[in-house]
N, CA, C and O atoms as a Maestro MAE file, in Angstrom:
{
 s_m_m2io_version
 :::
 2.0.0
}

f_m_ct {
 s_m_title
 :::
 protein
 m_atom[232] {
  # First column is atom index #
  i_m_mmod_type
  r_m_x_coord
  r_m_y_coord
  r_m_z_coord
  i_m_residue_number
  s_m_chain_name
  s_m_pdb_residue_name
  s_m_pdb_atom_name
  i_m_atomic_number
  :::
  1 25 -15.835 12.599 0.758 1 A "MET " " N  " 7
  2 3 -16.138 12.041 2.064 1 A "MET " " CA " 6
  3 2 -16.393 10.543 1.972 1 A "MET " " C  " 6
  4 15 -16.147 9.816 2.935 1 A "MET " " O  " 8
  5 25 -16.888 10.068 0.818 2 A "ASN " " N  " 7
  6 3 -17.125 8.643 0.634 2 A "ASN " " CA " 6
  7 2 -15.830 7.850 0.758 2 A "ASN " " C  " 6
  8 15 -15.800 6.785 1.375 2 A "ASN " " O  " 8
  9 25 -14.765 8.376 0.168 3 A "LYS " " N  " 7
  10 3 -13.484 7.686 0.216 3 A "LYS " " CA " 6
  11 2 -12.964 7.617 1.651 3 A "LYS " " C  " 6
  12 15 -12.350 6.624 2.044 3 A "LYS " " O  " 8
  13 25 -13.205 8.656 2.422 4 A "THR " " N  " 7
  14 3 -12.772 8.669 3.816 4 A "THR " " CA " 6
  15 2 -13.509 7.596 4.616 4 A "THR " " C  " 6
  16 15 -12.889 6.861 5.385 4 A "THR " " O  " 8
  17 25 -14.814 7.505 4.441 5 A "LEU " " N  " 7
  18 3 -15.582 6.483 5.161 5 A "LEU " " CA " 6
  19 2 -15.170 5.081 4.739 5 A "LEU " " C  " 6
  20 15 -15.074 4.182 5.575 5 A "LEU " " O  " 8
  21 25 -14.927 4.890 3.451 6 A "LEU " " N  " 7
  22 3 -14.488 3.591 2.962 6 A "LEU " " CA " 6
  23 2 -13.115 3.221 3.538 6 A "LEU " " C  " 6
  24 15 -12.871 2.063 3.876 6 A "LEU " " O  " 8
  25 25 -12.229 4.203 3.646 7 A "THR " " N  " 7
  26 3 -10.902 3.946 4.210 7 A "THR " " CA " 6
  27 2 -11.002 3.571 5.678 7 A "THR " " C  " 6
  28 15 -10.292 2.674 6.132 7 A "THR " " O  " 8
  29 25 -11.864 4.235 6.424 8 A "ILE " " N  " 7
  30 3 -12.061 3.901 7.840 8 A "ILE " " CA " 6
  31 2 -12.597 2.484 7.975 8 A "ILE " " C  " 6
  32 15 -12.148 1.731 8.839 8 A "ILE " " O  " 8
  33 25 -13.550 2.117 7.133 9 A "LEU " " N  " 7
  34 3 -14.119 0.771 7.176 9 A "LEU " " CA " 6
  35 2 -13.071 -0.287 6.835 9 A "LEU " " C  " 6
  36 15 -12.995 -1.322 7.498 9 A "LEU " " O  " 8
  37 25 -12.268 -0.034 5.811 10 A "MET " " N  " 7
  38 3 -11.222 -0.988 5.439 10 A "MET " " CA " 6
  39 2 -10.172 -1.110 6.540 10 A "MET " " C  " 6
  40 15 -9.657 -2.200 6.785 10 A "MET " " O  " 8
  41 25 -9.854 -0.007 7.199 11 A "PHE " " N  " 7
  42 3 -8.895 -0.039 8.306 11 A "PHE " " CA " 6
  43 2 -9.443 -0.879 9.463 11 A "PHE " " C  " 6
  44 15 -8.693 -1.623 10.095 11 A "PHE " " O  " 8
  45 25 -10.728 -0.767 9.742 12 A "ALA " " N  " 7
  46 3 -11.340 -1.569 10.802 12 A "ALA " " CA " 6
  47 2 -11.294 -3.059 10.454 12 A "ALA " " C  " 6
  48 15 -11.003 -3.888 11.316 12 A "ALA " " O  " 8
  49 25 -11.581 -3.403 9.190 13 A "PHE " " N  " 7
  50 3 -11.494 -4.806 8.774 13 A "PHE " " CA " 6
  51 2 -10.059 -5.315 8.847 13 A "PHE " " C  " 6
  52 15 -9.832 -6.476 9.188 13 A "PHE " " O  " 8
  53 25 -9.092 -4.465 8.533 14 A "LEU " " N  " 7
  54 3 -7.691 -4.846 8.620 14 A "LEU " " CA " 6
  55 2 -7.308 -5.158 10.063 14 A "LEU " " C  " 6
  56 15 -6.583 -6.118 10.320 14 A "LEU " " O  " 8
  57 25 -7.790 -4.355 11.000 15 A "LEU " " N  " 7
  58 3 -7.537 -4.638 12.411 15 A "LEU " " CA " 6
  59 2 -8.158 -5.969 12.830 15 A "LEU " " C  " 6
  60 15 -7.559 -6.718 13.602 15 A "LEU " " O  " 8
  61 25 -9.359 -6.266 12.322 16 A "LEU " " N  " 7
  62 3 -9.996 -7.543 12.656 16 A "LEU " " CA " 6
  63 2 -9.192 -8.722 12.109 16 A "LEU " " C  " 6
  64 15 -9.083 -9.754 12.772 16 A "LEU " " O  " 8
  65 25 -8.628 -8.580 10.908 17 A "PHE " " N  " 7
  66 3 -7.821 -9.661 10.341 17 A "PHE " " CA " 6
  67 2 -6.568 -9.910 11.166 17 A "PHE " " C  " 6
  68 15 -6.158 -11.058 11.337 17 A "PHE " " O  " 8
  69 25 -5.953 -8.849 11.681 18 A "ILE " " N  " 7
  70 3 -4.726 -9.008 12.466 18 A "ILE " " CA " 6
  71 2 -5.031 -9.621 13.825 18 A "ILE " " C  " 6
  72 15 -4.262 -10.444 14.321 18 A "ILE " " O  " 8
  73 25 -6.133 -9.231 14.425 19 A "ILE " " N  " 7
  74 3 -6.484 -9.704 15.767 19 A "ILE " " CA " 6
  75 2 -7.030 -11.134 15.731 19 A "ILE " " C  " 6
  76 15 -6.964 -11.845 16.734 19 A "ILE " " O  " 8
  77 25 -7.562 -11.556 14.598 20 A "SER " " N  " 7
  78 3 -8.192 -12.881 14.521 20 A "SER " " CA " 6
  79 2 -7.178 -13.987 14.831 20 A "SER " " C  " 6
  80 15 -5.996 -13.845 14.519 20 A "SER " " O  " 8
  81 25 -7.627 -15.073 15.435 21 A "PRO " " N  " 7
  82 3 -6.699 -16.139 15.841 21 A "PRO " " CA " 6
  83 2 -6.128 -16.936 14.662 21 A "PRO " " C  " 6
  84 15 -5.147 -17.660 14.835 21 A "PRO " " O  " 8
  85 25 -6.713 -16.818 13.488 22 A "PHE " " N  " 7
  86 3 -6.242 -17.580 12.342 22 A "PHE " " CA " 6
  87 2 -5.386 -16.747 11.392 22 A "PHE " " C  " 6
  88 15 -5.128 -17.163 10.262 22 A "PHE " " O  " 8
  89 25 -4.946 -15.576 11.844 23 A "ALA " " N  " 7
  90 3 -4.161 -14.691 10.976 23 A "ALA " " CA " 6
  91 2 -2.764 -15.277 10.765 23 A "ALA " " C  " 6
  92 15 -2.045 -15.581 11.716 23 A "ALA " " O  " 8
  93 25 -2.408 -15.425 9.493 24 A "ALA " " N  " 7
  94 3 -1.066 -15.887 9.146 24 A "ALA " " CA " 6
  95 2 -0.279 -14.692 8.634 24 A "ALA " " C  " 6
  96 15 -0.858 -13.659 8.298 24 A "ALA " " O  " 8
  97 25 1.021 -14.831 8.574 25 A "LEU " " N  " 7
  98 3 1.898 -13.775 8.079 25 A "LEU " " CA " 6
  99 2 1.685 -12.463 8.847 25 A "LEU " " C  " 6
  100 15 1.428 -11.417 8.252 25 A "LEU " " O  " 8
  101 25 1.797 -12.541 10.162 26 A "THR " " N  " 7
  102 3 1.513 -11.391 11.010 26 A "THR " " CA " 6
  103 2 2.465 -10.233 10.742 26 A "THR " " C  " 6
  104 15 2.054 -9.075 10.805 26 A "THR " " O  " 8
  105 25 3.720 -10.520 10.447 27 A "GLY " " N  " 7
  106 3 4.677 -9.448 10.158 27 A "GLY " " CA " 6
  107 2 4.264 -8.634 8.946 27 A "GLY " " C  " 6
  108 15 4.316 -7.404 8.966 27 A "GLY " " O  " 8
  109 25 3.849 -9.331 7.880 28 A "LEU " " N  " 7
  110 3 3.393 -8.644 6.680 28 A "LEU " " CA " 6
  111 2 2.116 -7.853 6.950 28 A "LEU " " C  " 6
  112 15 1.941 -6.746 6.440 28 A "LEU " " O  " 8
  113 25 1.233 -8.429 7.753 29 A "MET " " N  " 7
  114 3 0.002 -7.732 8.074 29 A "MET " " CA " 6
  115 2 0.271 -6.473 8.896 29 A "MET " " C  " 6
  116 15 -0.454 -5.488 8.758 29 A "MET " " O  " 8
  117 25 1.294 -6.487 9.744 30 A "LEU " " N  " 7
  118 3 1.631 -5.280 10.499 30 A "LEU " " CA " 6
  119 2 2.151 -4.180 9.580 30 A "LEU " " C  " 6
  120 15 1.865 -3.002 9.797 30 A "LEU " " O  " 8
  121 25 2.909 -4.554 8.561 31 A "VAL " " N  " 7
  122 3 3.368 -3.564 7.583 31 A "VAL " " CA " 6
  123 2 2.171 -2.966 6.851 31 A "VAL " " C  " 6
  124 15 2.101 -1.754 6.646 31 A "VAL " " O  " 8
  125 25 1.238 -3.818 6.462 32 A "VAL " " N  " 7
  126 3 0.037 -3.330 5.782 32 A "VAL " " CA " 6
  127 2 -0.791 -2.460 6.735 32 A "VAL " " C  " 6
  128 15 -1.402 -1.482 6.304 32 A "VAL " " O  " 8
  129 25 -0.815 -2.808 8.029 33 A "LEU " " N  " 7
  130 3 -1.536 -2.014 9.016 33 A "LEU " " CA " 6
  131 2 -0.967 -0.606 9.115 33 A "LEU " " C  " 6
  132 15 -1.717 0.370 9.129 33 A "LEU " " O  " 8
  133 25 0.363 -0.497 9.184 34 A "PHE " " N  " 7
  134 3 0.970 0.828 9.274 34 A "PHE " " CA " 6
  135 2 0.723 1.635 8.002 34 A "PHE " " C  " 6
  136 15 0.466 2.836 8.076 34 A "PHE " " O  " 8
  137 25 0.798 0.997 6.849 35 A "ALA " " N  " 7
  138 3 0.520 1.696 5.595 35 A "ALA " " CA " 6
  139 2 -0.936 2.160 5.554 35 A "ALA " " C  " 6
  140 15 -1.220 3.288 5.153 35 A "ALA " " O  " 8
  141 25 -1.847 1.297 5.966 36 A "GLY " " N  " 7
  142 3 -3.260 1.668 6.009 36 A "GLY " " CA " 6
  143 2 -3.532 2.796 6.987 36 A "GLY " " C  " 6
  144 15 -4.384 3.649 6.739 36 A "GLY " " O  " 8
  145 25 -2.809 2.801 8.097 37 A "PHE " " N  " 7
  146 3 -2.967 3.868 9.083 37 A "PHE " " CA " 6
  147 2 -2.559 5.217 8.498 37 A "PHE " " C  " 6
  148 15 -3.241 6.220 8.707 37 A "PHE " " O  " 8
  149 25 -1.443 5.240 7.765 38 A "PHE " " N  " 7
  150 3 -0.999 6.496 7.173 38 A "PHE " " CA " 6
  151 2 -1.943 6.972 6.067 38 A "PHE " " C  " 6
  152 15 -2.159 8.174 5.911 38 A "PHE " " O  " 8
  153 25 -2.507 6.034 5.299 39 A "VAL " " N  " 7
  154 3 -3.488 6.417 4.280 39 A "VAL " " CA " 6
  155 2 -4.744 6.971 4.948 39 A "VAL " " C  " 6
  156 15 -5.323 7.948 4.474 39 A "VAL " " O  " 8
  157 25 -5.164 6.343 6.052 40 A "LEU " " N  " 7
  158 3 -6.335 6.805 6.788 40 A "LEU " " CA " 6
  159 2 -6.116 8.211 7.337 40 A "LEU " " C  " 6
  160 15 -6.993 9.066 7.214 40 A "LEU " " O  " 8
  161 25 -4.967 8.455 7.935 41 A "ILE " " N  " 7
  162 3 -4.663 9.777 8.485 41 A "ILE " " CA " 6
  163 2 -4.628 10.820 7.360 41 A "ILE " " C  " 6
  164 15 -5.129 11.932 7.525 41 A "ILE " " O  " 8
  165 25 -4.039 10.456 6.225 42 A "GLY " " N  " 7
  166 3 -3.994 11.383 5.090 42 A "GLY " " CA " 6
  167 2 -5.379 11.733 4.582 42 A "GLY " " C  " 6
  168 15 -5.656 12.896 4.290 42 A "GLY " " O  " 8
  169 25 -6.255 10.738 4.470 43 A "ASN " " N  " 7
  170 3 -7.618 10.993 3.993 43 A "ASN " " CA " 6
  171 2 -8.420 11.819 4.996 43 A "ASN " " C  " 6
  172 15 -9.188 12.696 4.600 43 A "ASN " " O  " 8
  173 25 -8.248 11.547 6.284 44 A "LEU " " N  " 7
  174 3 -8.942 12.344 7.295 44 A "LEU " " CA " 6
  175 2 -8.454 13.784 7.280 44 A "LEU " " C  " 6
  176 15 -9.251 14.711 7.426 44 A "LEU " " O  " 8
  177 25 -7.154 13.979 7.106 45 A "PHE " " N  " 7
  178 3 -6.601 15.324 7.047 45 A "PHE " " CA " 6
  179 2 -7.153 16.075 5.839 45 A "PHE " " C  " 6
  180 15 -7.480 17.257 5.942 45 A "PHE " " O  " 8
  181 25 -7.261 15.399 4.697 46 A "GLN " " N  " 7
  182 3 -7.830 16.040 3.512 46 A "GLN " " CA " 6
  183 2 -9.300 16.385 3.719 46 A "GLN " " C  " 6
  184 15 -9.764 17.426 3.254 46 A "GLN " " O  " 8
  185 25 -10.030 15.522 4.412 47 A "ALA " " N  " 7
  186 3 -11.449 15.783 4.649 47 A "ALA " " CA " 6
  187 2 -11.622 16.959 5.612 47 A "ALA " " C  " 6
  188 15 -12.543 17.759 5.448 47 A "ALA " " O  " 8
  189 25 -10.746 17.071 6.614 48 A "ILE " " N  " 7
  190 3 -10.842 18.161 7.582 48 A "ILE " " CA " 6
  191 2 -10.460 19.485 6.937 48 A "ILE " " C  " 6
  192 15 -11.129 20.497 7.144 48 A "ILE " " O  " 8
  193 25 -9.390 19.478 6.160 49 A "VAL " " N  " 7
  194 3 -8.923 20.706 5.521 49 A "VAL " " CA " 6
  195 2 -9.908 21.160 4.451 49 A "VAL " " C  " 6
  196 15 -10.024 22.355 4.181 49 A "VAL " " O  " 8
  197 25 -10.613 20.221 3.846 50 A "GLY " " N  " 7
  198 3 -11.599 20.565 2.832 50 A "GLY " " CA " 6
  199 2 -11.110 20.342 1.427 50 A "GLY " " C  " 6
  200 15 -11.703 20.842 0.471 50 A "GLY " " O  " 8
  201 25 -10.034 19.598 1.291 51 A "GLY " " N  " 7
  202 3 -9.529 19.292 -0.039 51 A "GLY " " CA " 6
  203 2 -10.397 18.282 -0.739 51 A "GLY " " C  " 6
  204 15 -11.331 17.739 -0.150 51 A "GLY " " O  " 8
  205 25 -10.089 18.023 -2.008 52 A "ASP " " N  " 7
  206 3 -10.839 17.063 -2.805 52 A "ASP " " CA " 6
  207 2 -10.342 15.661 -2.468 52 A "ASP " " C  " 6
  208 15 -9.271 15.252 -2.916 52 A "ASP " " O  " 8
  209 25 -11.127 14.924 -1.676 53 A "VAL " " N  " 7
  210 3 -10.727 13.587 -1.261 53 A "VAL " " CA " 6
  211 2 -10.912 12.596 -2.408 53 A "VAL " " C  " 6
  212 15 -10.077 11.712 -2.600 53 A "VAL " " O  " 8
  213 25 -11.998 12.734 -3.174 54 A "ASN " " N  " 7
  214 3 -12.254 11.847 -4.301 54 A "ASN " " CA " 6
  215 2 -11.491 12.375 -5.508 54 A "ASN " " C  " 6
  216 15 -11.912 13.344 -6.139 54 A "ASN " " O  " 8
  217 25 -10.384 11.744 -5.823 55 A "SER " " N  " 7
  218 3 -9.530 12.254 -6.880 55 A "SER " " CA " 6
  219 2 -10.107 12.008 -8.277 55 A "SER " " C  " 6
  220 15 -9.718 12.687 -9.228 55 A "SER " " O  " 8
  221 25 -11.020 11.055 -8.415 56 A "ASN " " N  " 7
  222 3 -11.566 10.762 -9.739 56 A "ASN " " CA " 6
  223 2 -12.898 11.453 -10.003 56 A "ASN " " C  " 6
  224 15 -13.541 11.167 -11.013 56 A "ASN " " O  " 8
  225 25 -13.326 12.346 -9.129 57 A "SER " " N  " 7
  226 3 -14.584 13.054 -9.350 57 A "SER " " CA " 6
  227 2 -14.352 14.251 -10.270 57 A "SER " " C  " 6
  228 15 -13.270 14.839 -10.259 57 A "SER " " O  " 8
  229 25 -15.361 14.619 -11.068 58 A "PRO " " N  " 7
  230 3 -15.187 15.750 -12.013 58 A "PRO " " CA " 6
  231 2 -15.157 17.100 -11.336 58 A "PRO " " C  " 6
  232 15 -15.019 18.124 -12.006 58 A "PRO " " O  " 8
  :::
 }
 m_bond[231] {
  # First column is bond index #
  i_m_from
  i_m_to
  i_m_order
  :::
  1 1 2 1
  2 2 3 1
  3 3 4 2
  4 3 5 1
  5 5 6 1
  6 6 7 1
  7 7 8 2
  8 7 9 1
  9 9 10 1
  10 10 11 1
  11 11 12 2
  12 11 13 1
  13 13 14 1
  14 14 15 1
  15 15 16 2
  16 15 17 1
  17 17 18 1
  18 18 19 1
  19 19 20 2
  20 19 21 1
  21 21 22 1
  22 22 23 1
  23 23 24 2
  24 23 25 1
  25 25 26 1
  26 26 27 1
  27 27 28 2
  28 27 29 1
  29 29 30 1
  30 30 31 1
  31 31 32 2
  32 31 33 1
  33 33 34 1
  34 34 35 1
  35 35 36 2
  36 35 37 1
  37 37 38 1
  38 38 39 1
  39 39 40 2
  40 39 41 1
  41 41 42 1
  42 42 43 1
  43 43 44 2
  44 43 45 1
  45 45 46 1
  46 46 47 1
  47 47 48 2
  48 47 49 1
  49 49 50 1
  50 50 51 1
  51 51 52 2
  52 51 53 1
  53 53 54 1
  54 54 55 1
  55 55 56 2
  56 55 57 1
  57 57 58 1
  58 58 59 1
  59 59 60 2
  60 59 61 1
  61 61 62 1
  62 62 63 1
  63 63 64 2
  64 63 65 1
  65 65 66 1
  66 66 67 1
  67 67 68 2
  68 67 69 1
  69 69 70 1
  70 70 71 1
  71 71 72 2
  72 71 73 1
  73 73 74 1
  74 74 75 1
  75 75 76 2
  76 75 77 1
  77 77 78 1
  78 78 79 1
  79 79 80 2
  80 79 81 1
  81 81 82 1
  82 82 83 1
  83 83 84 2
  84 83 85 1
  85 85 86 1
  86 86 87 1
  87 87 88 2
  88 87 89 1
  89 89 90 1
  90 90 91 1
  91 91 92 2
  92 91 93 1
  93 93 94 1
  94 94 95 1
  95 95 96 2
  96 95 97 1
  97 97 98 1
  98 98 99 1
  99 99 100 2
  100 99 101 1
  101 101 102 1
  102 102 103 1
  103 103 104 2
  104 103 105 1
  105 105 106 1
  106 106 107 1
  107 107 108 2
  108 107 109 1
  109 109 110 1
  110 110 111 1
  111 111 112 2
  112 111 113 1
  113 113 114 1
  114 114 115 1
  115 115 116 2
  116 115 117 1
  117 117 118 1
  118 118 119 1
  119 119 120 2
  120 119 121 1
  121 121 122 1
  122 122 123 1
  123 123 124 2
  124 123 125 1
  125 125 126 1
  126 126 127 1
  127 127 128 2
  128 127 129 1
  129 129 130 1
  130 130 131 1
  131 131 132 2
  132 131 133 1
  133 133 134 1
  134 134 135 1
  135 135 136 2
  136 135 137 1
  137 137 138 1
  138 138 139 1
  139 139 140 2
  140 139 141 1
  141 141 142 1
  142 142 143 1
  143 143 144 2
  144 143 145 1
  145 145 146 1
  146 146 147 1
  147 147 148 2
  148 147 149 1
  149 149 150 1
  150 150 151 1
  151 151 152 2
  152 151 153 1
  153 153 154 1
  154 154 155 1
  155 155 156 2
  156 155 157 1
  157 157 158 1
  158 158 159 1
  159 159 160 2
  160 159 161 1
  161 161 162 1
  162 162 163 1
  163 163 164 2
  164 163 165 1
  165 165 166 1
  166 166 167 1
  167 167 168 2
  168 167 169 1
  169 169 170 1
  170 170 171 1
  171 171 172 2
  172 171 173 1
  173 173 174 1
  174 174 175 1
  175 175 176 2
  176 175 177 1
  177 177 178 1
  178 178 179 1
  179 179 180 2
  180 179 181 1
  181 181 182 1
  182 182 183 1
  183 183 184 2
  184 183 185 1
  185 185 186 1
  186 186 187 1
  187 187 188 2
  188 187 189 1
  189 189 190 1
  190 190 191 1
  191 191 192 2
  192 191 193 1
  193 193 194 1
  194 194 195 1
  195 195 196 2
  196 195 197 1
  197 197 198 1
  198 198 199 1
  199 199 200 2
  200 199 201 1
  201 201 202 1
  202 202 203 1
  203 203 204 2
  204 203 205 1
  205 205 206 1
  206 206 207 1
  207 207 208 2
  208 207 209 1
  209 209 210 1
  210 210 211 1
  211 211 212 2
  212 211 213 1
  213 213 214 1
  214 214 215 1
  215 215 216 2
  216 215 217 1
  217 217 218 1
  218 218 219 1
  219 219 220 2
  220 219 221 1
  221 221 222 1
  222 222 223 1
  223 223 224 2
  224 223 225 1
  225 225 226 1
  226 226 227 1
  227 227 228 2
  228 227 229 1
  229 229 230 1
  230 230 231 1
  231 231 232 2
  :::
 }
}
């Protein structure tokens, strides 16, 4: 669950970087946004299903 919360937080910061008026390379940032969105959806799906979200835990 920690990884899921961290992914949500990073996705929110990514949105702030894209929306900010000083954002450069907007096209590249949109690609990173879509990739981050898919990672976020994957982590949320794993958390809902009950799979092991933290892959490095024992």
